[in-house]
KEMARVO-612009 format. One record per atom (N, C-alpha, C): residue in three letters; x, y, z. Coordinates in steps of 0.1 Angstrom, whole numbers, padded with zeros to 4 digits, always signed. Atoms other than C-alpha are relative to their C-alpha. Example, Ala and Ser with C-alpha at 12.3 -4.5 7.8 and 13.67 -1.06 7.14 Angstrom:
BEGIN
ALA+0009-0012+0000 ALA+0123-0045+0078 ALA+0009+0012+0000 SER-0009-0011+0000 SER+0137-0011+0071 SER-0008+0011+0008 
***
This chain:
BEGIN
ALA+0011-0002-0010 ALA+0030+0164-0078 ALA+0006+0001+0014 ASP-0005-0002-0014 ASP+0035+0174-0042 ASP-0011-0005+0010 PHE+0009+0006-0010 PHE+0018+0154-0014 PHE+0003+0007+0013 SER-0003-0007-0012 SER+0016+0177+0016 SER-0002-0008+0013 ASN+0003+0008-0012 ASN+0002+0151+0040 ASN+0012-0008+0005 ASP-0010+0007-0006 ASP+0029+0138+0063 ASP+0014+0002-0007 GLY-0013-0004+0006 GLY+0057+0154+0043 GLY+0003-0010-0012 ALA-0003+0009+0011 ALA+0054+0127+0015 ALA-0003+0007-0013 ARG+0002-0006+0012 ARG+0058+0139-0020 ARG+0006-0008-0011 ALA-0006+0006+0012 ALA+0064+0126-0055 ALA+0003+0010-0010 LEU-0004-0010+0009 LEU+0083+0147-0080 LEU+0003-0006-0013 GLN-0003+0005+0013 GLN+0083+0141-0117 GLN+0015+0003-0004 ALA-0014-0003+0004 ALA+0118+0138-0132 ALA+0001+0013-0007 PRO-0002-0013+0006 PRO+0131+0172-0142 PRO+0005-0001-0014 VAL-0006-0001+0013 VAL+0139+0183-0177 VAL+0012+0009+0001 MET-0013-0007+0000 MET+0174+0196-0184 MET-0001+0013-0007 LEU-0001-0014+0006 LEU+0172+0234-0189 LEU+0002+0009+0012 MET-0003-0010-0011 MET+0172+0265-0167 MET-0010-0001+0011 GLU+0010-0001-0011 GLU+0156+0270-0133 GLU-0007+0013-0001 VAL+0008-0012+0003 VAL+0128+0294-0143 VAL-0014-0003+0005 GLU+0014+0002-0004 GLU+0092+0299-0136 GLU-0007-0010-0009 SER+0006+0011+0007 SER+0068+0272-0148 SER-0007+0006-0013 ALA+0006-0004+0013 ALA+0053+0272-0183 ALA-0015-0003+0000 THR+0014+0004+0003 THR+0017+0269-0197 THR+0001-0012-0009 VAL+0000+0013+0007 VAL+0008+0235-0211 VAL-0013-0001-0008 ASP+0012+0003+0009 ASP-0015+0226-0240 ASP-0001-0015-0002 LEU+0001+0015+0001 LEU-0028+0190-0238 LEU-0011-0003-0010 SER+0011+0002+0010 SER-0053+0193-0267 SER+0004-0010-0010 SER-0004+0010+0011 SER-0033+0170-0290 SER+0006-0012+0007 ILE-0005+0013-0005 ILE-0016+0136-0285 ILE+0013+0002+0008 ALA-0012-0003-0008 ALA+0015+0153-0270 ALA-0002+0013+0008 ALA+0000-0012-0008 ALA+0020+0179-0243 ALA+0009+0010-0005 GLN-0008-0011+0005 GLN+0032+0212-0256 GLN+0001+0011+0010 TYR-0003-0010-0011 TYR+0048+0237-0231 TYR+0004+0013-0007 SER-0004-0013+0006 SER+0051+0274-0239 SER+0005+0009+0011 PHE-0006-0010-0009 PHE+0072+0301-0223 PHE-0001+0014-0006 ASP+0002-0013+0004 ASP+0067+0338-0224 ASP+0013+0008+0001 TYR-0013-0007-0001 TYR+0105+0346-0221 TYR+0010-0009-0006 PRO-0010+0008+0006 PRO+0137+0335-0236 PRO+0007-0009+0010 ILE-0007+0010-0008 ILE+0155+0304-0223 ILE+0013-0003-0006 SER-0013+0004+0005 SER+0192+0297-0227 SER+0002-0015+0000 VAL-0003+0014+0001 VAL+0202+0263-0239 VAL+0015-0002-0004 ASP-0014+0000+0003 ASP+0239+0271-0241 ASP+0007-0014+0005 SER-0005+0014-0003 SER+0257+0237-0243 SER+0012+0001+0010 SER-0012-0001-0009 SER+0286+0251-0222 SER-0005-0002+0015 ASP+0005+0001-0014 ASP+0263+0250-0191 ASP+0000-0015+0004 ASP+0000+0014-0004 ASP+0268+0218-0170 ASP-0014-0005+0002 PHE+0014+0004-0002 PHE+0231+0217-0159 PHE-0009+0012-0002 ASN+0011-0010+0001 ASN+0200+0236-0169 ASN-0013-0008+0004 ARG+0012+0006-0004 ARG+0166+0229-0155 ARG-0012+0010-0001 ILE+0012-0008+0000 ILE+0131+0242-0161 ILE-0011-0008+0007 THR+0012+0006-0007 THR+0099+0235-0142 THR-0012+0001-0010 LEU+0011+0000+0009 LEU+0072+0224-0166 LEU-0013+0003+0006 GLY+0013-0003-0007 GLY+0045+0226-0140 GLY+0000-0007+0013 THR+0001+0005-0014 THR+0036+0219-0104 THR-0015-0002+0003 LEU+0014+0003-0004 LEU+0004+0202-0092 LEU+0000-0004+0014 ASN+0001+0003-0015 ASN-0006+0200-0055 ASN-0013-0007+0002 PHE+0012+0008-0003 PHE-0031+0175-0041 PHE+0000-0002+0015 GLU+0002+0005-0014 GLU-0046+0168-0007 GLU+0001-0015+0000 ALA-0002+0015+0000 ALA-0035+0132+0001 ALA-0003-0006+0013 SER+0001+0008-0013 SER-0043+0106+0027 SER+0012-0010+0000 VAL-0012+0009-0002 VAL-0014+0085+0041 VAL-0004-0011+0009 GLU+0004+0012-0008 GLU-0019+0050+0054 GLU+0012-0009+0002 ALA-0010+0011-0002 ALA+0004+0024+0070 ALA-0007-0013-0002 ARG+0007+0012+0003 ARG-0006-0008+0054 ARG+0009-0012+0003 ALA-0007+0012-0005 ALA+0005-0041+0070 ALA-0006-0013-0005 ILE+0004+0013+0005 ILE+0004-0075+0053 ILE+0010-0010+0004 PRO-0010+0008-0006 PRO+0023-0098+0075 PRO+0002-0014-0008 LEU-0001+0012+0008 LEU+0017-0128+0051 LEU+0012+0002-0010 ASN-0010-0003+0011 ASN+0041-0111+0026 ASN+0012+0008+0005 ASN-0010-0010-0003 ASN+0061-0085+0045 ASN+0003+0000+0015 GLN-0004-0001-0014 GLN+0080-0080+0078 GLN-0001+0014+0005 THR+0002-0014-0004 THR+0073-0042+0079 THR-0013+0005-0007 ALA+0011-0007+0007 ALA+0043-0020+0071 ALA+0005+0009-0011 PHE-0004-0009+0011 PHE+0044+0002+0040 PHE-0009+0013+0000 ARG+0007-0013+0001 ARG+0035+0039+0036 ARG-0007+0000-0014 MET+0008-0001+0012 MET+0007+0042+0010 MET-0007+0014+0000 VAL+0005-0013+0002 VAL-0004+0076-0004 VAL-0011-0001-0010 LYS+0011+0000+0009 LYS-0038+0081-0020 LYS-0005+0014-0002 PHE+0005-0014+0003 PHE-0050+0112-0038 PHE-0009-0001-0013 THR+0008-0001+0012 THR-0075+0122-0065 THR+0005+0012-0009 ASN-0004-0011+0010 ASN-0064+0142-0096 ASN-0011+0009-0003 ASP+0010-0010+0002 ASP-0087+0171-0092 ASP+0005+0013-0006 SER-0006-0012+0007 SER-0064+0195-0112 SER-0007+0003-0013 GLY+0006-0002+0013 GLY-0084+0191-0144 GLY+0010-0003-0011 GLU-0011+0003+0009 GLU-0051+0182-0161 GLU+0003-0015-0001 GLN-0005+0014+0002 GLN-0040+0148-0175 GLN+0014-0001+0003 MET-0014+0002-0004 MET-0008+0136-0159 MET+0005-0011-0009 LEU-0005+0010+0010 LEU+0012+0118-0186 LEU+0009-0010+0007 PRO-0009+0010-0006 PRO+0032+0086-0179 PRO+0014+0006+0000 ALA-0014-0006-0002 ALA+0067+0095-0166 ALA+0007-0007+0011 PRO-0008+0004-0012 PRO+0095+0084-0143 PRO-0003+0010+0011 ALA+0003-0009-0012 ALA+0091+0098-0108 ALA+0010-0004+0011 ASN-0008+0002-0013 ASN+0113+0103-0077 ASN-0009+0001+0012 LEU+0008-0001-0012 LEU+0096+0096-0044 LEU+0007+0005+0012 TYR-0007-0006-0011 TYR+0105+0117-0014 TYR-0009-0002+0013 VAL+0007-0001-0013 VAL+0095+0114+0023 VAL+0009+0009+0009 ASP-0007-0010-0008 ASP+0105+0143+0046 ASP+0013+0004-0007 ASP-0011-0006+0008 ASP+0127+0157+0019 ASP+0012-0010-0003 ARG-0010+0010+0002 ARG+0146+0124+0016 ARG-0004-0009-0012 LEU+0003+0009+0011 LEU+0147+0104-0017 LEU+0000-0014+0005 ILE+0001+0014-0004 ILE+0134+0069-0010 ILE-0001-0010-0011 ALA+0002+0010+0011 ALA+0127+0054-0044 ALA-0001+0007-0013 GLU+0003-0005+0013 GLU+0126+0059-0081 GLU-0010-0010-0006 THR+0010+0009+0005 THR+0096+0045-0099 THR-0005+0006-0014 PHE+0007-0004+0013 PHE+0073+0050-0130 PHE-0015+0002+0003 LEU+0014-0003-0002 LEU+0039+0066-0128 LEU-0008-0002-0013 ASN+0009+0001+0012 ASN+0012+0056-0153 ASN-0008+0012-0001 GLN+0008-0011+0002 GLN-0011+0080-0168 GLN-0011+0002+0010 ILE+0010-0003-0010 ILE-0035+0097-0143 ILE-0009+0010-0007 VAL+0010-0009+0007 VAL-0066+0112-0160 VAL-0007+0009+0011 PRO+0007-0008-0009 PRO-0086+0140-0144 PRO-0011-0007+0007 GLY+0010+0006-0008 GLY-0108+0128-0116 GLY+0003-0014+0005 ALA-0004+0013-0003 ALA-0090+0095-0112 ALA+0006+0000+0014 GLU-0006+0002-0013 GLU-0081+0082-0077 GLU+0013-0009-0002 THR-0012+0007+0002 THR-0045+0070-0075 THR+0007-0003+0014 GLU-0007+0004-0013 GLU-0025+0051-0048 GLU+0014-0003-0004 ILE-0015+0002+0003 ILE+0013+0051-0047 ILE+0006-0004+0013 GLY-0007+0004-0011 GLY+0035+0032-0024 GLY+0013+0008+0002 PHE-0012-0008-0004 PHE+0062+0053-0006 PHE+0009-0007+0009 GLY-0011+0007-0007 GLY+0084+0026+0007 GLY-0004-0006+0014 PRO+0003+0007-0013 PRO+0086+0005+0040 PRO+0001+0010+0011 ILE-0001-0007-0012 ILE+0081+0020+0074 ILE+0008-0010+0010 HIS-0008+0011-0007 HIS+0110+0000+0091 HIS-0004-0001+0015 GLY+0003+0000-0014 GLY+0098+0009+0126 GLY-0013-0007+0003 LEU+0012+0007-0002 LEU+0065-0009+0121 LEU+0002-0015-0003 ARG-0004+0014+0002 ARG+0074-0046+0125 ARG-0011-0009+0001 LEU+0011+0010+0001 LEU+0052-0075+0116 LEU+0005-0014+0002 THR-0003+0014-0001 THR+0053-0111+0127 THR-0013-0008-0001 ARG+0011+0009+0002 ARG+0030-0140+0118 ARG+0004-0014+0005 THR-0005+0012-0007 THR+0034-0170+0141 THR-0011-0011+0000 ILE+0009+0011-0002 ILE+0016-0204+0138 ILE+0002-0007+0013 LEU-0001+0005-0014 LEU+0009-0215+0174 LEU-0003-0015+0000 ASN+0004+0014+0000 ASN-0008-0248+0166 ASN-0006-0004-0013 ARG+0005+0004+0013 ARG-0016-0268+0135 ARG-0003-0015+0001 ASN+0003+0014+0001 ASN-0034-0301+0131 ASN-0005-0003-0014 GLU+0004+0004+0014 GLU-0037-0317+0096 GLU-0003-0014+0000 GLY+0004+0014+0001 GLY-0057-0349+0092 GLY+0001-0006+0014 ASP+0000+0007-0012 ASP-0048-0374+0119 ASP+0013+0003+0009 ARG-0012-0004-0008 ARG-0017-0355+0133 ARG-0005+0011+0010 GLY+0003-0010-0010 GLY-0017-0333+0164 GLY-0009-0005+0011 ILE+0008+0004-0012 ILE-0039-0333+0195 ILE-0013-0006-0005 ILE+0013+0005+0005 ILE-0071-0338+0175 ILE+0003-0011-0010 SER-0003+0011+0008 SER-0070-0372+0159 SER-0011-0004-0010 ARG+0010+0003+0010 ARG-0098-0369+0133 ARG+0006+0002-0013 SER-0006+0000+0014 SER-0089-0376+0097 SER-0007+0010-0009 ASN+0008-0009+0009 ASN-0115-0352+0084 ASN-0001+0014+0006 GLU+0000-0014-0006 GLU-0105-0320+0103 GLU+0014+0006+0000 ASN-0013-0007+0001 ASN-0078-0294+0098 ASN-0002+0013+0008 THR+0001-0012-0009 THR-0073-0267+0125 THR+0014+0007+0000 LYS-0012-0008-0001 LYS-0048-0239+0128 LYS-0003+0012+0009 THR+0000-0012-0009 THR-0041-0212+0155 THR+0012+0008-0004 MET-0011-0009+0004 MET-0021-0182+0145 MET-0001+0013+0007 ARG+0000-0013-0006 ARG-0010-0150+0161 ARG+0008+0010-0009 ILE-0006-0011+0007 ILE-0002-0117+0143 ILE+0004+0011+0010 ASP-0005-0011-0009 ASP+0020-0091+0161 ASP+0004+0012-0008 VAL-0004-0013+0007 VAL+0023-0055+0150 VAL+0007+0009+0011 GLU-0008-0007-0010 GLU+0050-0036+0169 GLU+0005+0014-0006 ASN-0003-0014+0005 ASN+0055+0002+0166 ASN+0013+0004+0008 LEU-0013-0004-0006 LEU+0092+0010+0172 LEU+0003+0015-0003 THR-0002-0014+0004 THR+0088+0046+0158 THR-0003+0009+0012 ASP+0002-0009-0010 ASP+0085+0077+0179 ASP-0013+0008-0002 LYS+0013-0006+0002 LYS+0050+0085+0167 LYS-0011-0010-0001 ALA+0011+0009+0001 ALA+0015+0070+0167 ALA-0003-0002-0015 TRP+0004+0003+0014 TRP+0003+0053+0135 TRP-0014-0007+0000 ALA+0012+0007+0004 ALA-0031+0044+0121 ALA+0004-0011-0010 ILE-0005+0011+0008 ILE-0025+0009+0106 ILE-0011-0008-0006 THR+0009+0010+0006 THR-0045-0011+0081 THR+0007-0013-0001 LEU-0006+0013-0001 LEU-0038-0047+0088 LEU-0009-0010-0009 LEU+0007+0009+0009 LEU-0048-0073+0061 LEU+0006-0014+0002 ASP-0004+0014+0000 ASP-0047-0111+0064 ASP-0012-0008-0006 ARG+0010+0008+0007 ARG-0068-0140+0051 ARG-0004-0013+0007 VAL+0005+0013-0005 VAL-0088-0171+0060 VAL-0005-0008-0013 PRO+0005+0008+0011 PRO-0098-0200+0037 PRO-0015+0002-0003 PHE+0014+0000+0003 PHE-0132-0199+0019 PHE-0003-0012-0010 THR+0003+0012+0008 THR-0150-0227+0000 THR-0013+0003-0008 GLU+0012+0000+0009 GLU-0175-0231-0028 GLU-0006-0014-0001 GLN+0005+0013+0000 GLN-0182-0267-0020 GLN-0009-0002+0013 GLU+0009+0002-0011 GLU-0212-0276+0002 GLU+0005-0009+0011 ASP-0004+0010-0009 ASP-0196-0306+0018 ASP+0012+0005+0009 LEU-0012-0005-0007 LEU-0166-0285+0030 LEU-0004+0011+0009 SER+0004-0010-0010 SER-0172-0265+0062 SER+0013+0007+0005 ILE-0011-0009-0005 ILE-0149-0236+0072 ILE-0005+0009+0011 ASP+0004-0009-0011 ASP-0152-0219+0106 ASP+0013+0008+0004 TRP-0012-0008-0004 TRP-0129-0191+0118 TRP-0005+0010+0011 SER+0003-0010-0011 SER-0127-0167+0148 SER+0013+0008+0001 ALA-0011-0009-0001 ALA-0105-0137+0154 ALA-0002+0009+0012 ALA+0000-0009-0011 ALA-0097-0116+0185 ALA+0012+0009-0001 PRO+0013-0006+0001 PRO-0101-0087+0181 PRO-0006-0003-0014 ARG+0007+0002+0013 ARG-0127-0091+0154 ARG+0004+0010-0010 PRO-0004-0009+0011 PRO-0118-0076+0120 PRO-0010+0011-0002 THR+0009-0012+0003 THR-0132-0042+0110 THR-0010-0004-0011 THR+0009+0005+0011 THR-0145-0058+0077 THR+0005-0014-0004 THR-0004+0013+0006 THR-0145-0092+0062 THR-0003+0001-0015 ASP+0001+0000+0015 ASP-0143-0100+0024 ASP+0004+0014-0004 HIS-0004-0014+0002 HIS-0124-0067+0022 HIS+0000+0004-0015 LYS+0001-0005+0014 LYS-0131-0048-0011 LYS-0004-0011-0009 ASP+0006+0011+0008 ASP-0151-0078-0023 ASP+0010-0011-0003 ARG-0010+0011+0001 ARG-0121-0101-0020 ARG-0003-0011+0010 ARG+0005+0010-0010 ARG-0134-0133-0004 ARG+0012-0005+0008 GLY-0010+0005-0010 GLY-0115-0145+0027 GLY+0009+0011+0005 VAL-0010-0010-0004 VAL-0096-0112+0031 VAL-0006+0007+0012 LEU+0004-0007-0013 LEU-0099-0098+0067 LEU+0008+0013+0001 HIS-0006-0014-0001 HIS-0092-0061+0075 HIS-0002+0005+0014 TRP+0001-0006-0013 TRP-0084-0045+0108 TRP+0005+0014-0001 GLU-0005-0013-0002 GLU-0080-0008+0116 GLU+0005+0001+0014 LEU-0006+0000-0013 LEU-0055-0005+0144 LEU+0006+0014+0002 ASN-0007-0012-0004 ASN-0042+0026+0162 ASN+0010-0003+0011 LEU-0011+0005-0008 LEU-0008+0020+0177 LEU+0009+0012+0004 GLY-0008-0011-0004 GLY+0010+0045+0198 GLY+0015-0004+0000 ALA-0014+0003+0001 ALA+0048+0048+0199 ALA+0004-0010+0011 GLY-0004+0010-0009 GLY+0064+0018+0215 GLY-0010-0011+0003 GLU+0010+0010-0003 GLU+0032-0002+0216 GLU+0000-0012-0010 THR+0002+0012+0008 THR+0025-0037+0203 THR-0014-0005+0001 GLN+0014+0006-0001 GLN-0009-0052+0194 GLN+0000-0013-0008 SER+0001+0013+0006 SER-0017-0088+0186 SER-0014-0003-0004 VAL+0012+0005+0005 VAL-0044-0105+0167 VAL+0001-0015+0000 LYS+0000+0015+0000 LYS-0053-0142+0173 LYS-0010-0005-0010 LEU+0009+0005+0011 LEU-0068-0161+0144 LEU-0001-0015+0000 ASP+0002+0014+0000 ASP-0083-0196+0146 ASP-0008-0004-0012 THR+0008+0005+0011 THR-0095-0216+0116 THR-0002-0015+0002 LYS+0003+0014+0000 LYS-0111-0250+0113 LYS-0007-0004-0012 ILE+0006+0005+0012 ILE-0119-0269+0082 ILE-0004-0015+0002 THR+0005+0014-0002 THR-0140-0301+0083 THR-0007-0004-0013 TRP+0007+0006+0012 TRP-0153-0325+0056 TRP-0005-0013+0003 PRO+0006+0013-0003 PRO-0173-0357+0055 PRO+0010-0012+0000 ASP-0009+0012+0000 ASP-0157-0391+0064 ASP+0000-0006-0014 GLY-0001+0007+0012 GLY-0145-0410+0035 GLY+0005+0009-0012 MET-0005-0009+0010 MET-0135-0379+0015 MET+0014+0006+0004 VAL-0014-0005-0002 VAL-0100-0364+0010 VAL+0001+0014-0003 LEU-0002-0014+0003 LEU-0091-0328+0012 LEU+0013+0002-0008 ARG-0012-0002+0009 ARG-0068-0317-0016 ARG+0003+0015-0002 
***
């Protein structure tokens, strides 16, 4: 498959034969059967032979996804829909960005009409830091209440690349299913969505960061519970 957006592409591992035009494929049975209308040499004296079994092209969207809780850089994520009408069988794959090999992976089966997302490695120039500025647990810290837990955190996203990036930033806040436990939080700037993709407590920001720019998000959380109870 070739992903034209942003020069990112994934190529299925080639088969050892001659470099010739692509074949026609029959997917009506449990195995893929490729047919060629011309003779192909498989002379064992050749060092390398390669044939192209087929090429599929898709319009793809590219996203810089930032999860500072787990990573120090953002990652390039490519999403596309298999609108070819063909079933893509499970296979090893080489991942390329701007004609440079960045990873070897394995792609699962992609049926016609399915939307697929593939990670194309870190974007080292998009740096992430997550700093706890203040924390109070129980009777420690400035606030001396035994039934209150507060935390102030700052997330910094720094663009050291020479281009602007649209960045999806994900982080989290606590949530509760107990009536006696109260959780309040605030964020500046406010997240684009909360409970992102129906995942409770997951916050999502859409940031646009120019080359050389840095953007920060401040996140405050406060957990309170009744006197005489213990938070575990």
